[in-house]
C-alpha positions as CSV (number, residue, x, y, z in Angstrom):
1,H,-29.3,6.8,6.5
2,R,-27.2,4.1,7.4
3,T,-25.9,2.7,10.8
4,K,-22.3,1.2,10.7
5,H,-23.7,-2.1,11.4
6,E,-26.1,-2.0,8.4
7,T,-22.7,-0.7,6.9
8,S,-20.4,-3.5,8.1
9,E,-23.1,-6.1,6.8
10,A,-23.2,-5.0,3.5
11,E,-19.4,-4.8,3.3
12,K,-19.3,-8.3,4.4
13,V,-21.3,-9.6,1.5
14,L,-20.2,-7.7,-1.1
15,E,-16.7,-9.6,0.0
16,G,-17.9,-13.1,0.2
17,N,-19.8,-12.1,-3.5
18,L,-16.6,-11.0,-4.7
19,D,-14.8,-14.1,-3.3
20,G,-16.8,-16.3,-5.3
21,F,-16.6,-14.4,-8.0
22,M,-13.3,-14.5,-7.9
23,E,-12.9,-17.8,-7.6
24,E,-15.0,-19.1,-10.9
25,Y,-13.1,-16.5,-12.7
26,L,-9.7,-18.5,-11.7
27,K,-11.5,-21.9,-12.4
28,F,-12.6,-20.2,-15.6
29,N,-8.9,-19.2,-16.9
30,A,-7.3,-22.3,-15.5
31,K,-9.4,-24.1,-18.3
32,K,-8.1,-22.2,-21.0
């Protein structure tokens, strides 16, 4: 069972990880 607070915290972490992943992905493609 998750509270709304736990869910929102998890979403923030996932969004942060996704932002970092996309940044690395764009840098990688820019090198080609």
